[in-house]
C-alpha positions as CSV (number, residue, x, y, z in Angstrom):
1,X,229.7,218.4,228.8
2,X,232.2,220.8,226.9
3,X,235.7,220.9,224.4
4,X,238.3,223.1,223.5
5,X,238.6,223.8,219.8
6,X,241.0,225.0,217.5
7,X,239.7,226.5,214.2
8,X,241.1,229.4,213.2
9,X,244.3,230.0,214.8
10,X,242.2,230.2,217.9
11,X,241.1,228.2,220.9
12,X,237.2,228.5,221.5
13,X,235.1,226.4,224.4
14,X,231.9,224.9,222.6
15,X,229.2,222.3,223.6
16,X,226.6,220.5,222.0
17,X,224.3,221.9,219.9
18,X,226.0,225.4,221.0
19,X,226.2,228.0,217.5
20,X,229.5,229.2,217.5
21,X,231.2,232.1,215.0
22,X,234.2,231.9,213.8
23,X,236.8,233.3,210.9
24,X,238.9,231.2,207.8
25,X,236.2,228.6,207.9
26,X,235.4,226.9,204.6
27,X,231.4,226.9,204.8
28,X,228.8,228.3,204.5
29,X,226.0,230.2,207.5
30,X,224.1,227.7,208.5
31,X,226.1,224.2,207.3
32,X,227.3,221.8,209.6
33,X,231.0,221.5,210.4
34,X,233.0,219.1,212.2
35,X,236.2,220.0,214.0
36,X,238.9,217.9,214.1
37,X,241.5,219.4,216.2
38,X,240.3,218.9,219.9
39,X,242.2,219.8,222.4
40,X,240.5,219.3,225.8
41,X,237.1,217.4,227.0
42,X,235.3,218.5,230.1
43,X,232.7,217.2,232.1
44,X,232.3,213.9,234.3
45,X,236.1,212.4,233.1
46,X,238.4,214.9,231.9
47,X,240.7,214.2,228.7
48,X,243.6,216.3,227.0
49,X,244.7,215.6,223.8
């Protein structure tokens, strides 16, 4: 399963447990963060919005 998220003015395709590098995020390296702007979720059942 994967998701498309919006962060720092960009859209990224991400998967659970993946490490990503983003700009303009108020967090320190190694912090766990939650992204609330999910545009698309793909897998067995696709969800948009």
